[in-house]
N, CA, C and O atoms as a Tinker XYZ file with bonds, in Angstrom:
   416  protein
     1  N      8.147000   -8.928000   -1.813000    73     2
     2  CA     8.606000   -7.686000   -2.422000    64     1     3
     3  C      9.596000   -7.037000   -1.463000    63     2     4     5
     4  O      9.410000   -7.070000   -0.247000    81     3
     5  N     10.620000   -6.464000   -2.006000    73     3     6
     6  CA    11.604000   -5.774000   -1.174000    64     5     7
     7  C     11.190000   -4.305000   -1.017000    63     6     8     9
     8  O     10.436000   -3.780000   -1.836000    81     7
     9  N     11.681000   -3.651000    0.028000    73     7    10
    10  CA    11.405000   -2.218000    0.185000    64     9    11
    11  C     11.896000   -1.415000   -1.025000    63    10    12    13
    12  O     11.234000   -0.473000   -1.460000    81    11
    13  N     13.044000   -1.787000   -1.556000    73    11    14
    14  CA    13.587000   -1.099000   -2.728000    64    13    15
    15  C     12.632000   -1.240000   -3.920000    63    14    16    17
    16  O     12.374000   -0.271000   -4.635000    81    15
    17  N     12.109000   -2.458000   -4.126000    73    15    18
    18  CA    11.166000   -2.687000   -5.232000    64    17    19
    19  C      9.892000   -1.863000   -5.052000    63    18    20    21
    20  O      9.376000   -1.292000   -6.013000    81    19
    21  N      9.387000   -1.803000   -3.820000    73    19    22
    22  CA     8.182000   -1.010000   -3.565000    64    21    23
    23  C      8.443000    0.454000   -3.889000    63    22    24    25
    24  O      7.658000    1.081000   -4.600000    81    23
    25  N      9.526000    0.996000   -3.381000    73    23    26
    26  CA     9.868000    2.400000   -3.619000    64    25    27
    27  C     10.004000    2.668000   -5.121000    63    26    28    29
    28  O      9.436000    3.632000   -5.636000    81    27
    29  N     10.754000    1.817000   -5.815000    73    27    30
    30  CA    10.960000    2.024000   -7.251000    64    29    31
    31  C      9.647000    1.973000   -8.024000    63    30    32    33
    32  O      9.411000    2.789000   -8.915000    81    31
    33  N      8.798000    1.010000   -7.680000    73    31    34
    34  CA     7.521000    0.911000   -8.395000    64    33    35
    35  C      6.636000    2.121000   -8.101000    63    34    36    37
    36  O      6.093000    2.737000   -9.017000    81    35
    37  N      6.497000    2.453000   -6.831000    73    35    38
    38  CA     5.626000    3.581000   -6.462000    64    37    39
    39  C      6.083000    4.865000   -7.153000    63    38    40    41
    40  O      5.261000    5.621000   -7.669000    81    39
    41  N      7.387000    5.108000   -7.162000    73    39    42
    42  CA     7.899000    6.346000   -7.745000    64    41    43
    43  C      7.937000    6.320000   -9.270000    63    42    44    45
    44  O      8.149000    7.355000   -9.903000    81    43
    45  N      7.733000    5.146000   -9.864000    73    43    46
    46  CA     7.677000    5.062000  -11.325000    64    45    47
    47  C      6.317000    5.484000  -11.875000    63    46    48    49
    48  O      6.172000    5.711000  -13.076000    81    47
    49  N      5.325000    5.589000  -10.995000    73    47    50
    50  CA     3.975000    5.963000  -11.430000    64    49    51
    51  C      3.922000    7.473000  -11.696000    63    50    52    53
    52  O      4.583000    8.240000  -10.996000    81    51
    53  N      3.156000    7.904000  -12.681000    73    51    54
    54  CA     3.127000    9.333000  -13.033000    64    53    55
    55  C      2.798000   10.242000  -11.846000    63    54    56    57
    56  O      1.876000    9.975000  -11.076000    81    55
    57  N      3.564000   11.306000  -11.720000    73    55    58
    58  CA     3.383000   12.348000  -10.705000    64    57    59
    59  C      3.553000   11.858000   -9.268000    63    58    60    61
    60  O      3.196000   12.579000   -8.337000    81    59
    61  N      4.086000   10.659000   -9.062000    73    59    62
    62  CA     4.274000   10.126000   -7.706000    64    61    63
    63  C      5.464000   10.806000   -7.036000    63    62    64    65
    64  O      6.485000   11.088000   -7.664000    81    63
    65  N      5.297000   11.057000   -5.744000    73    63    66
    66  CA     6.334000   11.680000   -4.927000    64    65    67
    67  C      6.427000   10.919000   -3.611000    63    66    68    69
    68  O      5.468000   10.282000   -3.175000    81    67
    69  N      7.592000   10.997000   -2.989000    73    67    70
    70  CA     7.795000   10.409000   -1.669000    64    69    71
    71  C      7.889000   11.537000   -0.654000    63    70    72    73
    72  O      8.540000   12.552000   -0.903000    81    71
    73  N      7.239000   11.359000    0.491000    73    71    74
    74  CA     7.262000   12.373000    1.542000    64    73    75
    75  C      7.114000   11.693000    2.898000    63    74    76    77
    76  O      6.510000   10.624000    2.990000    81    75
    77  N      7.662000   12.304000    3.959000    73    75    78
    78  CA     7.499000   11.735000    5.300000    64    77    79
    79  C      6.027000   11.713000    5.711000    63    78    80    81
    80  O      5.240000   12.577000    5.324000    81    79
    81  N      5.685000   10.714000    6.498000    73    79    82
    82  CA     4.335000   10.605000    7.064000    64    81    83
    83  C      4.479000    9.962000    8.436000    63    82    84    85
    84  O      4.498000    8.737000    8.555000    81    83
    85  N      4.580000   10.791000    9.469000    73    83    86
    86  CA     4.847000   10.342000   10.828000    64    85    87
    87  C      6.131000    9.511000   10.826000    63    86    88    89
    88  O      7.160000    9.999000   10.360000    81    87
    89  N      6.108000    8.279000   11.329000    73    87    90
    90  CA     7.321000    7.454000   11.380000    64    89    91
    91  C      7.512000    6.635000   10.104000    63    90    92    93
    92  O      8.365000    5.749000   10.055000    81    91
    93  N      6.737000    6.923000    9.098000    73    91    94
    94  CA     6.785000    6.188000    7.830000    64    93    95
    95  C      7.185000    7.117000    6.697000    63    94    96    97
    96  O      7.290000    8.333000    6.858000    81    95
    97  N      7.401000    6.505000    5.561000    73    95    98
    98  CA     7.481000    7.282000    4.334000    64    97    99
    99  C      6.169000    7.065000    3.600000    63    98   100   101
   100  O      5.566000    5.996000    3.695000    81    99
   101  N      5.734000    8.066000    2.878000    73    99   102
   102  CA     4.496000    7.917000    2.120000    64   101   103
   103  C      4.775000    8.151000    0.649000    63   102   104   105
   104  O      5.714000    8.851000    0.268000    81   103
   105  N      3.939000    7.549000   -0.153000    73   103   106
   106  CA     3.978000    7.741000   -1.593000    64   105   107
   107  C      2.671000    8.423000   -1.956000    63   106   108   109
   108  O      1.588000    7.942000   -1.623000    81   107
   109  N      2.789000    9.556000   -2.644000    73   107   110
   110  CA     1.635000   10.414000   -2.893000    64   109   111
   111  C      1.534000   10.787000   -4.358000    63   110   112   113
   112  O      2.523000   10.821000   -5.090000    81   111
   113  N      0.313000   11.062000   -4.756000    73   111   114
   114  CA     0.046000   11.644000   -6.059000    64   113   115
   115  C     -0.896000   12.815000   -5.828000    63   114   116   117
   116  O     -1.954000   12.665000   -5.218000    81   115
   117  N     -0.502000   13.980000   -6.322000    73   115   118
   118  CA    -1.273000   15.214000   -6.127000    64   117   119
   119  C     -1.587000   15.450000   -4.647000    63   118   120   121
   120  O     -2.666000   15.933000   -4.301000    81   119
   121  N     -0.638000   15.106000   -3.785000    73   119   122
   122  CA    -0.783000   15.313000   -2.353000    64   121   123
   123  C     -1.551000   14.230000   -1.625000    63   122   124   125
   124  O     -1.635000   14.264000   -0.397000    81   123
   125  N     -2.113000   13.271000   -2.340000    73   123   126
   126  CA    -2.906000   12.196000   -1.720000    64   125   127
   127  C     -2.049000   10.940000   -1.552000    63   126   128   129
   128  O     -1.359000   10.516000   -2.478000    81   127
   129  N     -2.104000   10.368000   -0.383000    73   127   130
   130  CA    -1.327000    9.160000   -0.094000    64   129   131
   131  C     -1.976000    7.959000   -0.764000    63   130   132   133
   132  O     -3.182000    7.739000   -0.656000    81   131
   133  N     -1.141000    7.184000   -1.463000    73   131   134
   134  CA    -1.646000    5.923000   -2.023000    64   133   135
   135  C     -0.947000    4.712000   -1.418000    63   134   136   137
   136  O     -1.413000    3.586000   -1.596000    81   135
   137  N      0.163000    4.916000   -0.705000    73   135   138
   138  CA     0.843000    3.829000    0.009000    64   137   139
   139  C      1.800000    4.439000    1.024000    63   138   140   141
   140  O      2.257000    5.570000    0.866000    81   139
   141  N      2.093000    3.669000    2.067000    73   139   142
   142  CA     3.112000    4.063000    3.043000    64   141   143
   143  C      4.002000    2.854000    3.302000    63   142   144   145
   144  O      3.647000    1.720000    2.982000    81   143
   145  N      5.176000    3.123000    3.893000    73   143   146
   146  CA     6.099000    2.052000    4.244000    64   145   147
   147  C      6.810000    2.431000    5.541000    63   146   148   149
   148  O      7.173000    3.590000    5.745000    81   147
   149  N      7.004000    1.453000    6.406000    73   147   150
   150  CA     7.718000    1.696000    7.655000    64   149   151
   151  C      9.175000    2.040000    7.363000    63   150   152   153
   152  O      9.702000    1.718000    6.299000    81   151
   153  N      9.811000    2.697000    8.320000    73   151   154
   154  CA    11.202000    3.123000    8.147000    64   153   155
   155  C     12.141000    1.943000    7.898000    63   154   156   157
   156  O     13.113000    2.067000    7.152000    81   155
   157  N     11.849000    0.794000    8.526000    73   155   158
   158  CA    12.719000   -0.376000    8.336000    64   157   159
   159  C     12.357000   -1.182000    7.091000    63   158   160   161
   160  O     13.054000   -2.136000    6.746000    81   159
   161  N     11.270000   -0.804000    6.416000    73   159   162
   162  CA    10.886000   -1.464000    5.175000    64   161   163
   163  C     10.252000   -2.833000    5.318000    63   162   164   165
   164  O     10.096000   -3.548000    4.328000    81   163
   165  N      9.885000   -3.209000    6.532000    73   163   166
   166  CA     9.280000   -4.535000    6.707000    64   165   167
   167  C      7.790000   -4.551000    6.393000    63   166   168   169
   168  O      7.248000   -5.576000    5.978000    81   167
   169  N      7.129000   -3.413000    6.590000    73   167   170
   170  CA     5.683000   -3.348000    6.379000    64   169   171
   171  C      5.308000   -2.130000    5.549000    63   170   172   173
   172  O      5.999000   -1.112000    5.532000    81   171
   173  N      4.197000   -2.280000    4.870000    73   171   174
   174  CA     3.633000   -1.180000    4.088000    64   173   175
   175  C      2.135000   -1.151000    4.349000    63   174   176   177
   176  O      1.567000   -2.068000    4.942000    81   175
   177  N      1.522000   -0.087000    3.896000    73   175   178
   178  CA     0.071000    0.005000    3.939000    64   177   179
   179  C     -0.367000    0.530000    2.582000    63   178   180   181
   180  O      0.240000    1.448000    2.029000    81   179
   181  N     -1.422000   -0.061000    2.058000    73   179   182
   182  CA    -1.947000    0.342000    0.763000    64   181   183
   183  C     -3.473000    0.311000    0.841000    63   182   184   185
   184  O     -4.057000   -0.552000    1.495000    81   183
   185  N     -4.102000    1.266000    0.162000    73   183   186
   186  CA    -5.568000    1.315000    0.158000    64   185   187
   187  C     -6.105000    0.400000   -0.924000    63   186   188   189
   188  O     -5.669000    0.442000   -2.075000    81   187
   189  N     -7.066000   -0.431000   -0.530000    73   187   190
   190  CA    -7.632000   -1.444000   -1.415000    64   189   191
   191  C     -9.133000   -1.220000   -1.515000    63   190   192   193
   192  O     -9.778000   -0.869000   -0.527000    81   191
   193  N     -9.683000   -1.417000   -2.682000    73   191   194
   194  CA   -11.131000   -1.334000   -2.878000    64   193   195
   195  C    -11.523000   -2.436000   -3.859000    63   194   196   197
   196  O    -10.701000   -2.850000   -4.676000    81   195
   197  N    -12.720000   -2.900000   -3.793000    73   195   198
   198  CA   -13.769000   -2.631000   -2.823000    64   197   199
   199  C    -13.527000   -3.393000   -1.514000    63   198   200   201
   200  O    -12.564000   -4.149000   -1.389000    81   199
   201  N    -14.407000   -3.179000   -0.560000    73   199   202
   202  CA   -14.269000   -3.829000    0.748000    64   201   203
   203  C    -14.238000   -5.351000    0.629000    63   202   204   205
   204  O    -13.605000   -6.016000    1.450000    81   203
   205  N    -14.903000   -5.909000   -0.368000    73   203   206
   206  CA   -14.870000   -7.361000   -0.554000    64   205   207
   207  C    -13.443000   -7.832000   -0.821000    63   206   208   209
   208  O    -13.044000   -8.901000   -0.360000    81   207
   209  N    -12.686000   -7.047000   -1.555000    73   207   210
   210  CA   -11.294000   -7.411000   -1.822000    64   209   211
   211  C    -10.458000   -7.279000   -0.562000    63   210   212   213
   212  O     -9.558000   -8.088000   -0.332000    81   211
   213  N    -10.737000   -6.276000    0.258000    73   211   214
   214  CA   -10.049000   -6.126000    1.542000    64   213   215
   215  C    -10.248000   -7.391000    2.365000    63   214   216   217
   216  O     -9.286000   -7.964000    2.877000    81   215
   217  N    -11.504000   -7.827000    2.489000    73   215   218
   218  CA   -11.800000   -9.033000    3.274000    64   217   219
   219  C    -11.100000  -10.262000    2.702000    63   218   220   221
   220  O    -10.602000  -11.101000    3.454000    81   219
   221  N    -11.059000  -10.370000    1.375000    73   219   222
   222  CA   -10.400000  -11.497000    0.717000    64   221   223
   223  C     -8.900000  -11.525000    1.056000    63   222   224   225
   224  O     -8.355000  -12.581000    1.376000    81   223
   225  N     -8.248000  -10.378000    0.985000    73   223   226
   226  CA    -6.817000  -10.321000    1.305000    64   225   227
   227  C     -6.563000  -10.663000    2.771000    63   226   228   229
   228  O     -5.609000  -11.373000    3.091000    81   227
   229  N     -7.421000  -10.154000    3.663000    73   227   230
   230  CA    -7.236000  -10.418000    5.094000    64   229   231
   231  C     -7.462000  -11.887000    5.439000    63   230   232   233
   232  O     -6.889000  -12.387000    6.408000    81   231
   233  N     -8.286000  -12.582000    4.663000    73   231   234
   234  CA    -8.541000  -14.010000    4.918000    64   233   235
   235  C     -7.470000  -14.909000    4.304000    63   234   236   237
   236  O     -7.415000  -16.098000    4.620000    81   235
   237  N     -6.628000  -14.371000    3.445000    73   235   238
   238  CA    -5.594000  -15.179000    2.776000    64   237   239
   239  C     -4.702000  -15.848000    3.821000    63   238   240   241
   240  O     -4.419000  -15.269000    4.870000    81   239
   241  N     -4.279000  -17.029000    3.535000    73   239   242
   242  CA    -3.482000  -17.815000    4.478000    64   241   243
   243  C     -1.999000  -17.444000    4.485000    63   242   244   245
   244  O     -1.243000  -17.977000    5.298000    81   243
   245  N     -1.575000  -16.562000    3.620000    73   243   246
   246  CA    -0.150000  -16.241000    3.484000    64   245   247
   247  C      0.420000  -15.487000    4.673000    63   246   248   249
   248  O      1.630000  -15.514000    4.896000    81   247
   249  N     -0.435000  -14.810000    5.445000    73   247   250
   250  CA     0.048000  -13.980000    6.532000    64   249   251
   251  C      0.638000  -12.669000    6.049000    63   250   252   253
   252  O      1.234000  -11.925000    6.829000    81   251
   253  N      0.475000  -12.383000    4.763000    73   251   254
   254  CA     1.039000  -11.157000    4.191000    64   253   255
   255  C      0.226000   -9.921000    4.565000    63   254   256   257
   256  O      0.782000   -8.826000    4.653000    81   255
   257  N     -1.067000  -10.075000    4.785000    73   255   258
   258  CA    -1.945000   -8.931000    4.983000    64   257   259
   259  C     -2.519000   -8.910000    6.392000    63   258   260   261
   260  O     -2.785000   -9.955000    6.985000    81   259
   261  N     -2.707000   -7.692000    6.923000    73   259   262
   262  CA    -3.302000   -7.556000    8.247000    64   261   263
   263  C     -4.086000   -6.256000    8.315000    63   262   264   265
   264  O     -3.867000   -5.331000    7.533000    81   263
   265  N     -5.002000   -6.214000    9.266000    73   263   266
   266  CA    -5.877000   -5.053000    9.442000    64   265   267
   267  C     -5.176000   -3.964000   10.239000    63   266   268   269
   268  O     -4.384000   -4.240000   11.140000    81   267
   269  N     -5.482000   -2.726000    9.890000    73   267   270
   270  CA    -5.038000   -1.561000   10.661000    64   269   271
   271  C     -6.245000   -0.937000   11.358000    63   270   272   273
   272  O     -6.367000    0.285000   11.441000    81   271
   273  N     -7.133000   -1.795000   11.856000    73   271   274
   274  CA    -8.293000   -1.340000   12.621000    64   273   275
   275  C     -9.161000   -0.352000   11.872000    63   274   276   277
   276  O     -9.693000   -0.663000   10.806000    81   275
   277  N     -9.306000    0.847000   12.431000    73   275   278
   278  CA   -10.163000    1.873000   11.841000    64   277   279
   279  C     -9.723000    2.288000   10.452000    63   278   280   281
   280  O    -10.562000    2.605000    9.609000    81   279
   281  N     -8.414000    2.294000   10.195000    73   279   282
   282  CA    -7.925000    2.650000    8.859000    64   281   283
   283  C     -8.420000    1.637000    7.831000    63   282   284   285
   284  O     -8.730000    1.998000    6.695000    81   283
   285  N     -8.492000    0.379000    8.229000    73   283   286
   286  CA    -8.976000   -0.654000    7.314000    64   285   287
   287  C    -10.480000   -0.524000    7.131000    63   286   288   289
   288  O    -10.976000   -0.572000    6.005000    81   287
   289  N    -11.209000   -0.360000    8.227000    73   287   290
   290  CA   -12.669000   -0.265000    8.139000    64   289   291
   291  C    -13.118000    0.975000    7.375000    63   290   292   293
   292  O    -14.004000    0.887000    6.525000    81   291
   293  N    -12.519000    2.128000    7.664000    73   291   294
   294  CA   -12.964000    3.380000    7.044000    64   293   295
   295  C    -12.402000    3.613000    5.652000    63   294   296   297
   296  O    -13.104000    4.100000    4.765000    81   295
   297  N    -11.129000    3.264000    5.461000    73   295   298
   298  CA   -10.452000    3.640000    4.219000    64   297   299
   299  C    -10.004000    2.463000    3.358000    63   298   300   301
   300  O     -9.515000    2.663000    2.246000    81   299
   301  N    -10.164000    1.252000    3.854000    73   299   302
   302  CA    -9.686000    0.100000    3.099000    64   301   303
   303  C     -8.170000   -0.025000    3.104000    63   302   304   305
   304  O     -7.598000   -0.671000    2.227000    81   303
   305  N     -7.511000    0.595000    4.096000    73   303   306
   306  CA    -6.047000    0.536000    4.182000    64   305   307
   307  C     -5.638000   -0.793000    4.801000    63   306   308   309
   308  O     -5.984000   -1.088000    5.945000    81   307
   309  N     -4.906000   -1.583000    4.045000    73   307   310
   310  CA    -4.501000   -2.914000    4.467000    64   309   311
   311  C     -3.000000   -2.916000    4.742000    63   310   312   313
   312  O     -2.212000   -2.423000    3.935000    81   311
   313  N     -2.616000   -3.470000    5.879000    73   311   314
   314  CA    -1.207000   -3.632000    6.190000    64   313   315
   315  C     -0.633000   -4.794000    5.404000    63   314   316   317
   316  O     -1.316000   -5.789000    5.164000    81   315
   317  N      0.622000   -4.666000    5.004000    73   315   318
   318  CA     1.279000   -5.695000    4.194000    64   317   319
   319  C      2.660000   -5.990000    4.773000    63   318   320   321
   320  O      3.451000   -5.076000    5.007000    81   319
   321  N      2.938000   -7.246000    4.999000    73   319   322
   322  CA     4.282000   -7.684000    5.376000    64   321   323
   323  C      5.016000   -7.948000    4.056000    63   322   324   325
   324  O      4.785000   -8.955000    3.386000    81   323
   325  N      5.894000   -7.024000    3.709000    73   323   326
   326  CA     6.483000   -7.041000    2.372000    64   325   327
   327  C      7.200000   -8.340000    2.023000    63   326   328   329
   328  O      7.131000   -8.779000    0.875000    81   327
   329  N      7.872000   -8.956000    2.957000    73   327   330
   330  CA     8.608000  -10.191000    2.668000    64   329   331
   331  C      7.681000  -11.351000    2.310000    63   330   332   333
   332  O      8.124000  -12.348000    1.740000    81   331
   333  N      6.396000  -11.223000    2.641000    73   331   334
   334  CA     5.461000  -12.324000    2.420000    64   333   335
   335  C      4.534000  -12.138000    1.222000    63   334   336   337
   336  O      3.777000  -13.045000    0.879000    81   335
   337  N      4.587000  -10.986000    0.593000    73   335   338
   338  CA     3.655000  -10.719000   -0.508000    64   337   339
   339  C      4.382000  -10.874000   -1.847000    63   338   340   341
   340  O      5.496000  -10.378000   -2.013000    81   339
   341  N      3.746000  -11.568000   -2.802000    73   339   342
   342  CA     4.361000  -11.654000   -4.125000    64   341   343
   343  C      4.490000  -10.252000   -4.746000    63   342   344   345
   344  O      3.565000   -9.444000   -4.665000    81   343
   345  N      5.618000   -9.982000   -5.349000    73   343   346
   346  CA     5.872000   -8.662000   -5.926000    64   345   347
   347  C      4.817000   -8.278000   -6.958000    63   346   348   349
   348  O      4.411000   -7.117000   -7.020000    81   347
   349  N      4.372000   -9.227000   -7.760000    73   347   350
   350  CA     3.376000   -8.896000   -8.786000    64   349   351
   351  C      2.067000   -8.437000   -8.156000    63   350   352   353
   352  O      1.443000   -7.495000   -8.643000    81   351
   353  N      1.647000   -9.094000   -7.080000    73   351   354
   354  CA     0.423000   -8.693000   -6.397000    64   353   355
   355  C      0.588000   -7.314000   -5.771000    63   354   356   357
   356  O     -0.306000   -6.475000   -5.880000    81   355
   357  N      1.712000   -7.072000   -5.123000    73   355   358
   358  CA     1.923000   -5.770000   -4.479000    64   357   359
   359  C      1.984000   -4.656000   -5.516000    63   358   360   361
   360  O      1.444000   -3.574000   -5.285000    81   359
   361  N      2.626000   -4.895000   -6.646000    73   359   362
   362  CA     2.656000   -3.876000   -7.704000    64   361   363
   363  C      1.240000   -3.565000   -8.184000    63   362   364   365
   364  O      0.906000   -2.406000   -8.428000    81   363
   365  N      0.419000   -4.590000   -8.317000    73   363   366
   366  CA    -0.972000   -4.384000   -8.738000    64   365   367
   367  C     -1.729000   -3.557000   -7.710000    63   366   368   369
   368  O     -2.434000   -2.615000   -8.074000    81   367
   369  N     -1.594000   -3.893000   -6.434000    73   367   370
   370  CA    -2.298000   -3.160000   -5.378000    64   369   371
   371  C     -1.850000   -1.704000   -5.319000    63   370   372   373
   372  O     -2.680000   -0.806000   -5.177000    81   371
   373  N     -0.553000   -1.464000   -5.425000    73   371   374
   374  CA    -0.028000   -0.096000   -5.381000    64   373   375
   375  C     -0.518000    0.696000   -6.587000    63   374   376   377
   376  O     -0.907000    1.856000   -6.449000    81   375
   377  N     -0.503000    0.088000   -7.754000    73   375   378
   378  CA    -0.958000    0.769000   -8.969000    64   377   379
   379  C     -2.439000    1.111000   -8.879000    63   378   380   381
   380  O     -2.845000    2.211000   -9.252000    81   379
   381  N     -3.245000    0.180000   -8.391000    73   379   382
   382  CA    -4.681000    0.448000   -8.238000    64   381   383
   383  C     -4.922000    1.568000   -7.229000    63   382   384   385
   384  O     -5.774000    2.430000   -7.448000    81   383
   385  N     -4.175000    1.557000   -6.128000    73   383   386
   386  CA    -4.323000    2.605000   -5.115000    64   385   387
   387  C     -3.900000    3.954000   -5.695000    63   386   388   389
   388  O     -4.566000    4.965000   -5.471000    81   387
   389  N     -2.799000    3.970000   -6.437000    73   387   390
   390  CA    -2.354000    5.206000   -7.112000    64   389   391
   391  C     -3.445000    5.726000   -8.049000    63   390   392   393
   392  O     -3.734000    6.922000   -8.078000    81   391
   393  N     -4.041000    4.819000   -8.807000    73   391   394
   394  CA    -5.076000    5.218000   -9.769000    64   393   395
   395  C     -6.264000    5.878000   -9.058000    63   394   396   397
   396  O     -6.758000    6.915000   -9.500000    81   395
   397  N     -6.712000    5.276000   -7.968000    73   395   398
   398  CA    -7.841000    5.864000   -7.233000    64   397   399
   399  C     -7.458000    7.225000   -6.647000    63   398   400   401
   400  O     -8.248000    8.168000   -6.696000    81   399
   401  N     -6.253000    7.325000   -6.098000    73   399   402
   402  CA    -5.820000    8.595000   -5.492000    64   401   403
   403  C     -5.626000    9.684000   -6.553000    63   402   404   405
   404  O     -5.868000   10.860000   -6.280000    81   403
   405  N     -5.200000    9.311000   -7.738000    73   403   406
   406  CA    -4.918000   10.293000   -8.761000    64   405   407
   407  C     -6.169000   10.841000   -9.445000    63   406   408   409
   408  O     -6.118000   11.877000  -10.109000    81   407
   409  N     -7.285000   10.144000   -9.281000    73   407   410
   410  CA    -8.517000   10.584000   -9.956000    64   409   411
   411  C     -9.513000   11.236000   -9.009000    63   410   412   413
   412  O    -10.623000   11.569000   -9.423000    81   411
   413  N     -9.152000   11.419000   -7.779000    73   411   414
   414  CA   -10.076000   12.044000   -6.815000    64   413   415
   415  C    -10.113000   13.529000   -6.992000    63   414   416
   416  O    -10.834000   14.218000   -6.270000    81   415
């Protein structure tokens, strides 16, 4: 997935907004972050549930997903190397994260 594709998809979701988040950009719904992306667009972070799915993504052989330590353990936030993740999978993960953030 390209950074442009991630941005376009995230912002196409209802009530989604983009805002700075430290050295990243964040995608939010009702003030809640559902995804972030590094300034250079090489990596993103998205919240995944349940924890079994987090573990499944981290075990994948693609090298697309990586742990963010405490963020992964506490919040299910998984790092993503955008160039290595299929766009359809990333769109699904972002949409699911948006859905959870929008209903809290």
